[in-house]
Biopython code that builds the backbone (N, CA, C, O; Angstrom):
import numpy as np
from Bio.PDB.StructureBuilder import StructureBuilder

atoms = [
    (1, "UNK", "N", (-9.368, 12.566, 18.888)),
    (1, "UNK", "CA", (-8.251, 11.874, 19.477)),
    (1, "UNK", "C", (-7.100, 11.842, 18.472)),
    (1, "UNK", "O", (-7.313, 11.501, 17.308)),
    (2, "UNK", "N", (-5.890, 12.191, 18.898)),
    (2, "UNK", "CA", (-4.737, 12.145, 17.994)),
    (2, "UNK", "C", (-4.464, 10.707, 17.542)),
    (2, "UNK", "O", (-4.780, 9.749, 18.247)),
    (3, "UNK", "N", (-3.874, 10.579, 16.362)),
    (3, "UNK", "CA", (-3.578, 9.253, 15.838)),
    (3, "UNK", "C", (-2.088, 8.959, 15.928)),
    (3, "UNK", "O", (-1.256, 9.866, 15.900)),
    (4, "UNK", "N", (-1.769, 7.673, 16.035)),
    (4, "UNK", "CA", (-0.374, 7.265, 16.034)),
    (4, "UNK", "C", (0.248, 7.592, 14.681)),
    (4, "UNK", "O", (-0.408, 7.485, 13.645)),
    (5, "UNK", "N", (1.494, 7.983, 14.701)),
    (5, "UNK", "CA", (2.228, 8.293, 13.480)),
    (5, "UNK", "C", (2.978, 7.030, 13.051)),
    (5, "UNK", "O", (3.857, 6.556, 13.770)),
    (6, "UNK", "N", (2.635, 6.489, 11.889)),
    (6, "UNK", "CA", (3.229, 5.237, 11.433)),
    (6, "UNK", "C", (4.737, 5.350, 11.210)),
    (6, "UNK", "O", (5.453, 4.356, 11.331)),
    (7, "UNK", "N", (5.215, 6.521, 10.894)),
    (7, "UNK", "CA", (6.655, 6.707, 10.684)),
    (7, "UNK", "C", (7.388, 6.689, 12.022)),
    (7, "UNK", "O", (8.426, 6.040, 12.148)),
    (8, "UNK", "N", (6.872, 7.378, 12.997)),
    (8, "UNK", "CA", (7.518, 7.459, 14.310)),
    (8, "UNK", "C", (7.304, 6.185, 15.123)),
    (8, "UNK", "O", (8.106, 5.884, 16.008)),
    (9, "UNK", "N", (6.256, 5.442, 14.848)),
    (9, "UNK", "CA", (5.870, 4.319, 15.704)),
    (9, "UNK", "C", (6.908, 3.193, 15.780)),
    (9, "UNK", "O", (6.942, 2.459, 16.768)),
    (10, "UNK", "N", (7.738, 3.049, 14.774)),
    (10, "UNK", "CA", (8.810, 2.047, 14.818)),
    (10, "UNK", "C", (9.670, 2.305, 16.051)),
    (10, "UNK", "O", (10.050, 3.450, 16.298)),
    (11, "UNK", "N", (9.989, 1.266, 16.838)),
    (11, "UNK", "CA", (10.749, 1.483, 18.072)),
    (11, "UNK", "C", (12.053, 2.263, 17.890)),
    (11, "UNK", "O", (12.364, 3.138, 18.698)),
    (12, "UNK", "N", (12.807, 1.959, 16.852)),
    (12, "UNK", "CA", (14.075, 2.673, 16.636)),
    (12, "UNK", "C", (13.822, 4.141, 16.303)),
    (12, "UNK", "O", (14.518, 5.017, 16.816)),
    (13, "UNK", "N", (12.838, 4.418, 15.452)),
    (13, "UNK", "CA", (12.557, 5.816, 15.093)),
    (13, "UNK", "C", (11.952, 6.582, 16.266)),
    (13, "UNK", "O", (12.185, 7.781, 16.415)),
    (14, "UNK", "N", (11.178, 5.890, 17.094)),
    (14, "UNK", "CA", (10.641, 6.517, 18.300)),
    (14, "UNK", "C", (11.785, 6.921, 19.229)),
    (14, "UNK", "O", (11.768, 8.010, 19.802)),
    (15, "UNK", "N", (12.775, 6.046, 19.375)),
    (15, "UNK", "CA", (13.945, 6.366, 20.209)),
    (15, "UNK", "C", (14.740, 7.532, 19.627)),
    (15, "UNK", "O", (15.184, 8.414, 20.361)),
    (16, "UNK", "N", (14.918, 7.532, 18.313)),
    (16, "UNK", "CA", (15.655, 8.622, 17.658)),
    (16, "UNK", "C", (14.954, 9.944, 17.919)),
    (16, "UNK", "O", (15.583, 10.917, 18.335)),
    (17, "UNK", "N", (13.654, 9.976, 17.674)),
    (17, "UNK", "CA", (12.907, 11.222, 17.864)),
    (17, "UNK", "C", (12.908, 11.647, 19.330)),
    (17, "UNK", "O", (13.018, 12.838, 19.623)),
    (18, "UNK", "N", (12.787, 10.698, 20.249)),
    (18, "UNK", "CA", (12.805, 11.039, 21.677)),
    (18, "UNK", "C", (14.153, 11.654, 22.057)),
    (18, "UNK", "O", (14.203, 12.623, 22.814)),
    (19, "UNK", "N", (15.235, 11.095, 21.537)),
    (19, "UNK", "CA", (16.564, 11.644, 21.833)),
    (19, "UNK", "C", (16.703, 13.057, 21.282)),
    (19, "UNK", "O", (17.259, 13.931, 21.947)),
    (20, "UNK", "N", (16.203, 13.285, 20.079)),
    (20, "UNK", "CA", (16.301, 14.618, 19.478)),
    (20, "UNK", "C", (15.369, 15.620, 20.168)),
    (20, "UNK", "O", (15.682, 16.807, 20.256)),
    (21, "UNK", "N", (14.236, 15.140, 20.650)),
    (21, "UNK", "CA", (13.294, 16.012, 21.355)),
    (21, "UNK", "C", (13.845, 16.476, 22.701)),
    (21, "UNK", "O", (13.408, 17.495, 23.235)),
    (22, "UNK", "N", (14.799, 15.732, 23.245)),
    (22, "UNK", "CA", (15.410, 16.123, 24.519)),
    (22, "UNK", "C", (16.320, 17.338, 24.342)),
    (22, "UNK", "O", (16.722, 17.969, 25.319)),
    (23, "UNK", "N", (16.637, 17.655, 23.098)),
    (23, "UNK", "CA", (17.485, 18.807, 22.792)),
    (23, "UNK", "C", (16.628, 20.045, 22.567)),
    (23, "UNK", "O", (15.409, 19.949, 22.424)),
    (24, "UNK", "N", (17.260, 21.182, 22.537)),
    (24, "UNK", "CA", (16.563, 22.405, 22.170)),
    (24, "UNK", "C", (16.186, 22.367, 20.699)),
    (24, "UNK", "O", (16.731, 21.558, 19.947)),
    (25, "UNK", "N", (15.260, 23.228, 20.269)),
    (25, "UNK", "CA", (14.773, 23.206, 18.882)),
    (25, "UNK", "C", (15.862, 23.365, 17.815)),
    (25, "UNK", "O", (15.712, 22.837, 16.714)),
    (26, "UNK", "N", (16.927, 24.061, 18.108)),
    (26, "UNK", "CA", (17.977, 24.240, 17.098)),
    (26, "UNK", "C", (19.229, 23.416, 17.405)),
    (26, "UNK", "O", (20.221, 23.502, 16.681)),
    (27, "UNK", "N", (19.186, 22.618, 18.477)),
    (27, "UNK", "CA", (20.341, 21.794, 18.831)),
    (27, "UNK", "C", (20.343, 20.520, 18.004)),
    (27, "UNK", "O", (19.311, 20.089, 17.488)),
    (28, "UNK", "N", (21.523, 19.930, 17.891)),
    (28, "UNK", "CA", (21.667, 18.723, 17.087)),
    (28, "UNK", "C", (22.630, 17.746, 17.741)),
    (28, "UNK", "O", (23.428, 18.119, 18.601)),
    (29, "UNK", "N", (22.543, 16.490, 17.321)),
    (29, "UNK", "CA", (23.448, 15.436, 17.786)),
    (29, "UNK", "C", (24.242, 14.926, 16.600)),
    (29, "UNK", "O", (23.752, 14.916, 15.471)),
    (30, "UNK", "N", (25.466, 14.502, 16.860)),
    (30, "UNK", "CA", (26.198, 13.904, 15.754)),
    (30, "UNK", "C", (25.796, 12.440, 15.628)),
    (30, "UNK", "O", (25.354, 11.811, 16.589)),
    (31, "UNK", "N", (25.959, 11.924, 14.437)),
    (31, "UNK", "CA", (25.537, 10.579, 14.058)),
    (31, "UNK", "C", (26.089, 9.525, 15.015)),
    (31, "UNK", "O", (25.350, 8.659, 15.483)),
    (32, "UNK", "N", (27.382, 9.600, 15.303)),
    (32, "UNK", "CA", (28.020, 8.588, 16.156)),
    (32, "UNK", "C", (27.461, 8.600, 17.572)),
    (32, "UNK", "O", (27.206, 7.546, 18.155)),
    (33, "UNK", "N", (27.273, 9.791, 18.120)),
    (33, "UNK", "CA", (26.723, 9.907, 19.476)),
    (33, "UNK", "C", (25.307, 9.356, 19.521)),
    (33, "UNK", "O", (24.951, 8.625, 20.445)),
    (34, "UNK", "N", (24.503, 9.704, 18.529)),
    (34, "UNK", "CA", (23.119, 9.235, 18.474)),
    (34, "UNK", "C", (23.071, 7.711, 18.387)),
    (34, "UNK", "O", (22.338, 7.068, 19.139)),
    (35, "UNK", "N", (23.845, 7.136, 17.477)),
    (35, "UNK", "CA", (23.860, 5.678, 17.322)),
    (35, "UNK", "C", (24.368, 4.973, 18.562)),
    (35, "UNK", "O", (23.811, 3.955, 18.974)),
    (36, "UNK", "N", (25.432, 5.513, 19.167)),
    (36, "UNK", "CA", (25.982, 4.910, 20.378)),
    (36, "UNK", "C", (25.026, 4.990, 21.545)),
    (36, "UNK", "O", (24.893, 4.034, 22.310)),
    (37, "UNK", "N", (24.363, 6.113, 21.688)),
    (37, "UNK", "CA", (23.406, 6.302, 22.777)),
    (37, "UNK", "C", (22.235, 5.330, 22.658)),
    (37, "UNK", "O", (21.752, 4.802, 23.660)),
    (38, "UNK", "N", (21.788, 5.101, 21.439)),
    (38, "UNK", "CA", (20.614, 4.255, 21.219)),
    (38, "UNK", "C", (20.965, 2.795, 20.963)),
    (38, "UNK", "O", (20.075, 1.949, 20.878)),
    (39, "UNK", "N", (22.246, 2.497, 20.839)),
    (39, "UNK", "CA", (22.662, 1.117, 20.590)),
    (39, "UNK", "C", (22.307, 0.626, 19.201)),
    (39, "UNK", "O", (22.015, -0.556, 19.018)),
    (40, "UNK", "N", (22.329, 1.519, 18.218)),
    (40, "UNK", "CA", (22.005, 1.160, 16.838)),
    (40, "UNK", "C", (23.280, 1.090, 16.007)),
    (40, "UNK", "O", (24.204, 1.879, 16.206)),
    (41, "UNK", "N", (23.325, 0.147, 15.081)),
    (41, "UNK", "CA", (24.465, 0.083, 14.171)),
    (41, "UNK", "C", (24.387, 1.260, 13.199)),
    (41, "UNK", "O", (23.333, 1.873, 13.033)),
    (42, "UNK", "N", (25.503, 1.562, 12.568)),
    (42, "UNK", "CA", (25.522, 2.672, 11.606)),
    (42, "UNK", "C", (24.515, 2.447, 10.483)),
    (42, "UNK", "O", (23.800, 3.369, 10.092)),
    (43, "UNK", "N", (24.458, 1.215, 9.964)),
    (43, "UNK", "CA", (23.530, 0.911, 8.875)),
    (43, "UNK", "C", (22.078, 1.039, 9.292)),
    (43, "UNK", "O", (21.263, 1.593, 8.555)),
    (44, "UNK", "N", (21.752, 0.531, 10.466)),
    (44, "UNK", "CA", (20.388, 0.603, 10.986)),
    (44, "UNK", "C", (20.001, 2.057, 11.239)),
    (44, "UNK", "O", (18.921, 2.502, 10.850)),
    (45, "UNK", "N", (20.894, 2.786, 11.893)),
    (45, "UNK", "CA", (20.627, 4.195, 12.172)),
    (45, "UNK", "C", (20.439, 4.967, 10.873)),
    (45, "UNK", "O", (19.501, 5.753, 10.743)),
    (46, "UNK", "N", (21.322, 4.745, 9.921)),
    (46, "UNK", "CA", (21.235, 5.454, 8.647)),
    (46, "UNK", "C", (19.918, 5.220, 7.929)),
    (46, "UNK", "O", (19.330, 6.153, 7.382)),
    (47, "UNK", "N", (19.456, 3.986, 7.929)),
    (47, "UNK", "CA", (18.184, 3.659, 7.271)),
    (47, "UNK", "C", (17.020, 4.371, 7.950)),
    (47, "UNK", "O", (16.145, 4.914, 7.275)),
    (48, "UNK", "N", (17.004, 4.371, 9.278)),
    (48, "UNK", "CA", (15.908, 5.029, 9.999)),
    (48, "UNK", "C", (15.976, 6.552, 9.835)),
    (48, "UNK", "O", (14.940, 7.207, 9.722)),
    (49, "UNK", "N", (17.175, 7.110, 9.821)),
    (49, "UNK", "CA", (17.311, 8.550, 9.613)),
    (49, "UNK", "C", (16.823, 8.943, 8.226)),
    (49, "UNK", "O", (16.213, 9.999, 8.061)),
    (50, "UNK", "N", (17.081, 8.115, 7.238)),
    (50, "UNK", "CA", (16.621, 8.403, 5.884)),
    (50, "UNK", "C", (15.094, 8.478, 5.839)),
    (50, "UNK", "O", (14.528, 9.375, 5.215)),
    (51, "UNK", "N", (14.437, 7.532, 6.503)),
    (51, "UNK", "CA", (12.966, 7.529, 6.549)),
    (51, "UNK", "C", (12.450, 8.791, 7.221)),
    (51, "UNK", "O", (11.514, 9.422, 6.729)),
    (52, "UNK", "N", (13.056, 9.159, 8.343)),
    (52, "UNK", "CA", (12.621, 10.364, 9.062)),
    (52, "UNK", "C", (12.900, 11.624, 8.250)),
    (52, "UNK", "O", (12.099, 12.559, 8.256)),
    (53, "UNK", "N", (14.020, 11.651, 7.562)),
    (53, "UNK", "CA", (14.359, 12.827, 6.746)),
    (53, "UNK", "C", (13.396, 12.956, 5.571)),
    (53, "UNK", "O", (12.945, 14.060, 5.267)),
    (54, "UNK", "N", (13.078, 11.859, 4.912)),
    (54, "UNK", "CA", (12.145, 11.890, 3.785)),
    (54, "UNK", "C", (10.766, 12.384, 4.204)),
    (54, "UNK", "O", (10.056, 13.007, 3.414)),
    (55, "UNK", "N", (10.390, 12.104, 5.447)),
    (55, "UNK", "CA", (9.098, 12.569, 5.974)),
    (55, "UNK", "C", (9.153, 14.029, 6.427)),
    (55, "UNK", "O", (8.124, 14.627, 6.740)),
    (56, "UNK", "N", (10.359, 14.595, 6.458)),
    (56, "UNK", "CA", (10.509, 15.981, 6.897)),
    (56, "UNK", "C", (10.562, 16.135, 8.405)),
    (56, "UNK", "O", (10.385, 17.241, 8.915)),
    (57, "UNK", "N", (10.803, 15.041, 9.136)),
    (57, "UNK", "CA", (10.802, 15.075, 10.595)),
    (57, "UNK", "C", (12.165, 15.445, 11.171)),
    (57, "UNK", "O", (12.252, 15.916, 12.305)),
    (58, "UNK", "N", (13.220, 15.235, 10.402)),
    (58, "UNK", "CA", (14.563, 15.595, 10.849)),
    (58, "UNK", "C", (15.308, 16.293, 9.725)),
    (58, "UNK", "O", (14.930, 16.210, 8.556)),
    (59, "UNK", "N", (16.359, 16.974, 10.100)),
    (59, "UNK", "CA", (17.263, 17.626, 9.149)),
    (59, "UNK", "C", (18.641, 17.037, 9.388)),
    (59, "UNK", "O", (19.103, 16.975, 10.527)),
    (60, "UNK", "N", (19.294, 16.608, 8.327)),
    (60, "UNK", "CA", (20.640, 16.053, 8.410)),
    (60, "UNK", "C", (21.604, 17.031, 7.764)),
    (60, "UNK", "O", (21.374, 17.502, 6.650)),
    (61, "UNK", "N", (22.683, 17.331, 8.472)),
    (61, "UNK", "CA", (23.696, 18.252, 7.959)),
    (61, "UNK", "C", (25.043, 17.541, 7.978)),
    (61, "UNK", "O", (25.497, 17.060, 9.016)),
    (62, "UNK", "N", (25.666, 17.486, 6.816)),
    (62, "UNK", "CA", (26.996, 16.876, 6.714)),
    (62, "UNK", "C", (28.015, 17.994, 6.592)),
    (62, "UNK", "O", (27.857, 18.915, 5.791)),
    (63, "UNK", "N", (29.062, 17.898, 7.397)),
    (63, "UNK", "CA", (30.076, 18.941, 7.421)),
    (63, "UNK", "C", (31.426, 18.314, 7.744)),
    (63, "UNK", "O", (31.527, 17.101, 7.930)),
    (64, "UNK", "N", (32.445, 19.131, 7.808)),
    (64, "UNK", "CA", (33.771, 18.673, 8.203)),
    (64, "UNK", "C", (34.168, 19.365, 9.496)),
    (64, "UNK", "O", (33.993, 20.576, 9.636)),
    (65, "UNK", "N", (34.699, 18.603, 10.438)),
    (65, "UNK", "CA", (35.214, 19.125, 11.695)),
    (65, "UNK", "C", (36.644, 18.611, 11.806)),
    (65, "UNK", "O", (36.882, 17.403, 11.810)),
    (66, "UNK", "N", (37.580, 19.527, 11.893)),
    (66, "UNK", "CA", (38.994, 19.161, 11.925)),
    (66, "UNK", "C", (39.337, 18.245, 10.747)),
    (66, "UNK", "O", (40.042, 17.248, 10.905)),
    (67, "UNK", "N", (38.833, 18.597, 9.578)),
    (67, "UNK", "CA", (39.076, 17.893, 8.325)),
    (67, "UNK", "C", (38.531, 16.473, 8.290)),
    (67, "UNK", "O", (38.923, 15.676, 7.438)),
    (68, "UNK", "N", (37.633, 16.155, 9.206)),
    (68, "UNK", "CA", (36.983, 14.843, 9.219)),
    (68, "UNK", "C", (35.489, 15.043, 8.960)),
    (68, "UNK", "O", (34.880, 15.968, 9.497)),
    (69, "UNK", "N", (34.902, 14.171, 8.136)),
    (69, "UNK", "CA", (33.458, 14.308, 7.878)),
    (69, "UNK", "C", (32.637, 13.994, 9.134)),
    (69, "UNK", "O", (32.917, 13.038, 9.857)),
    (70, "UNK", "N", (31.633, 14.815, 9.368)),
    (70, "UNK", "CA", (30.723, 14.604, 10.511)),
    (70, "UNK", "C", (29.298, 14.812, 10.020)),
    (70, "UNK", "O", (29.036, 15.655, 9.162)),
    (71, "UNK", "N", (28.402, 14.044, 10.570)),
    (71, "UNK", "CA", (26.986, 14.150, 10.239)),
    (71, "UNK", "C", (26.233, 14.534, 11.505)),
    (71, "UNK", "O", (26.368, 13.889, 12.546)),
    (72, "UNK", "N", (25.440, 15.591, 11.399)),
    (72, "UNK", "CA", (24.649, 16.079, 12.523)),
    (72, "UNK", "C", (23.170, 15.957, 12.201)),
    (72, "UNK", "O", (22.760, 16.107, 11.050)),
    (73, "UNK", "N", (22.373, 15.682, 13.225)),
    (73, "UNK", "CA", (20.935, 15.461, 13.062)),
    (73, "UNK", "C", (20.178, 16.318, 14.065)),
    (73, "UNK", "O", (20.575, 16.431, 15.224)),
    (74, "UNK", "N", (19.082, 16.923, 13.609)),
    (74, "UNK", "CA", (18.196, 17.663, 14.516)),
    (74, "UNK", "C", (16.753, 17.440, 14.087)),
    (74, "UNK", "O", (16.473, 17.158, 12.922)),
    (75, "UNK", "N", (15.848, 17.571, 15.039)),
    (75, "UNK", "CA", (14.419, 17.453, 14.739)),
    (75, "UNK", "C", (13.935, 18.767, 14.125)),
    (75, "UNK", "O", (14.318, 19.847, 14.575)),
    (76, "UNK", "N", (13.101, 18.669, 13.109)),
    (76, "UNK", "CA", (12.515, 19.858, 12.492)),
    (76, "UNK", "C", (11.273, 20.281, 13.292)),
    (76, "UNK", "O", (10.814, 19.561, 14.178)),
    (77, "UNK", "N", (10.755, 21.440, 12.963)),
    (77, "UNK", "CA", (9.518, 21.910, 13.598)),
    (77, "UNK", "C", (8.393, 20.908, 13.328)),
    (77, "UNK", "O", (7.617, 20.573, 14.224)),
    (78, "UNK", "N", (8.318, 20.445, 12.101)),
    (78, "UNK", "CA", (7.288, 19.445, 11.751)),
    (78, "UNK", "C", (7.491, 18.157, 12.545)),
    (78, "UNK", "O", (6.530, 17.588, 13.064)),
    (79, "UNK", "N", (8.729, 17.701, 12.639)),
    (79, "UNK", "CA", (9.028, 16.479, 13.378)),
    (79, "UNK", "C", (8.670, 16.599, 14.846)),
    (79, "UNK", "O", (8.145, 15.661, 15.448)),
    (80, "UNK", "N", (8.956, 17.760, 15.417)),
    (80, "UNK", "CA", (8.623, 17.988, 16.825)),
    (80, "UNK", "C", (7.108, 17.940, 17.032)),
    (80, "UNK", "O", (6.627, 17.346, 17.997)),
    (81, "UNK", "N", (6.374, 18.558, 16.136)),
    (81, "UNK", "CA", (4.913, 18.564, 16.256)),
    (81, "UNK", "C", (4.348, 17.152, 16.109)),
    (81, "UNK", "O", (3.484, 16.747, 16.887)),
    (82, "UNK", "N", (4.830, 16.403, 15.120)),
    (82, "UNK", "CA", (4.346, 15.042, 14.906)),
    (82, "UNK", "C", (4.696, 14.136, 16.087)),
    (82, "UNK", "O", (3.900, 13.276, 16.465)),
    (83, "UNK", "N", (5.889, 14.328, 16.674)),
    (83, "UNK", "CA", (6.269, 13.532, 17.838)),
    (83, "UNK", "C", (5.320, 13.819, 19.000)),
    (83, "UNK", "O", (4.852, 12.893, 19.663)),
    (84, "UNK", "N", (5.036, 15.088, 19.248)),
    (84, "UNK", "CA", (4.119, 15.457, 20.340)),
    (84, "UNK", "C", (2.734, 14.850, 20.115)),
    (84, "UNK", "O", (2.103, 14.376, 21.061)),
    (85, "UNK", "N", (2.263, 14.862, 18.877)),
    (85, "UNK", "CA", (0.964, 14.264, 18.567)),
    (85, "UNK", "C", (0.996, 12.754, 18.791)),
    (85, "UNK", "O", (0.036, 12.175, 19.299)),
    (86, "UNK", "N", (2.093, 12.126, 18.415)),
    (86, "UNK", "CA", (2.235, 10.682, 18.603)),
    (86, "UNK", "C", (2.216, 10.329, 20.098)),
    (86, "UNK", "O", (1.542, 9.385, 20.512)),
    (87, "UNK", "N", (2.947, 11.082, 20.881)),
    (87, "UNK", "CA", (2.995, 10.847, 22.326)),
    (87, "UNK", "C", (1.601, 11.056, 22.937)),
    (87, "UNK", "O", (1.190, 10.304, 23.821)),
    (88, "UNK", "N", (0.895, 12.058, 22.473)),
    (88, "UNK", "CA", (-0.451, 12.301, 22.988)),
    (88, "UNK", "C", (-1.376, 11.129, 22.632)),
    (88, "UNK", "O", (-2.212, 10.733, 23.444)),
    (89, "UNK", "N", (-1.230, 10.582, 21.435)),
    (89, "UNK", "CA", (-2.032, 9.424, 21.052)),
    (89, "UNK", "C", (-1.707, 8.224, 21.942)),
    (89, "UNK", "O", (-2.607, 7.481, 22.334)),
    (90, "UNK", "N", (-0.446, 8.037, 22.256)),
    (90, "UNK", "CA", (-0.055, 6.947, 23.170)),
    (90, "UNK", "C", (-0.677, 7.148, 24.554)),
    (90, "UNK", "O", (-1.151, 6.200, 25.179)),
    (91, "UNK", "N", (-0.666, 8.388, 25.015)),
    (91, "UNK", "CA", (-1.268, 8.681, 26.328)),
    (91, "UNK", "C", (-2.762, 8.349, 26.313)),
    (91, "UNK", "O", (-3.284, 7.784, 27.274)),
    (92, "UNK", "N", (-3.440, 8.694, 25.236)),
    (92, "UNK", "CA", (-4.874, 8.412, 25.130)),
    (92, "UNK", "C", (-5.121, 6.904, 25.145)),
    (92, "UNK", "O", (-6.056, 6.429, 25.791)),
    (93, "UNK", "N", (-4.292, 6.168, 24.442)),
    (93, "UNK", "CA", (-4.444, 4.713, 24.420)),
    (93, "UNK", "C", (-4.243, 4.127, 25.809)),
    (93, "UNK", "O", (-4.943, 3.193, 26.201)),
    (94, "UNK", "N", (-3.297, 4.670, 26.544)),
    (94, "UNK", "CA", (-2.985, 4.149, 27.889)),
    (94, "UNK", "C", (-4.080, 4.453, 28.893)),
    (94, "UNK", "O", (-4.160, 3.797, 29.932)),
    (95, "UNK", "N", (-4.918, 5.423, 28.610)),
    (95, "UNK", "CA", (-6.026, 5.764, 29.512)),
    (95, "UNK", "C", (-7.119, 4.719, 29.473)),
    (95, "UNK", "O", (-7.871, 4.566, 30.435)),
    (96, "UNK", "N", (-7.209, 4.008, 28.382)),
    (96, "UNK", "CA", (-8.297, 3.025, 28.180)),
    (96, "UNK", "C", (-8.128, 1.848, 29.086)),
    (96, "UNK", "O", (-8.943, 0.926, 29.057)),
]
sb = StructureBuilder()
sb.init_structure("model")
sb.init_model(0)
sb.init_chain("A")
sb.init_seg("    ")
for serial, (resi, resn, name, xyz) in enumerate(atoms, 1):
    if name == "N":
        sb.init_residue(resn, " ", resi, " ")
    sb.init_atom(name, np.array(xyz, "f"), 0.0, 1.0, " ", f" {name:<3s}", serial, name[0])
structure = sb.get_structure()
């Protein structure tokens, strides 16, 4: 039986990963859109993204668009696999 992922299990990080999983494997969301969609403050979002990035579940890219700094986030291959395993563990728990 798959096990819950302690990093993803936090409600905010679960929402972040779910939003990124809705995208294609190489697609990304910008920081502001992600935070606004999930209703997270910049500080809260930043802290959770740091945890996910340190685990290798997401990739953060900072760039400039029209001379303004922008931060983009995408799920990594590892992050996608761990999310799928986490969801499968939740499904198994719900069967009980």
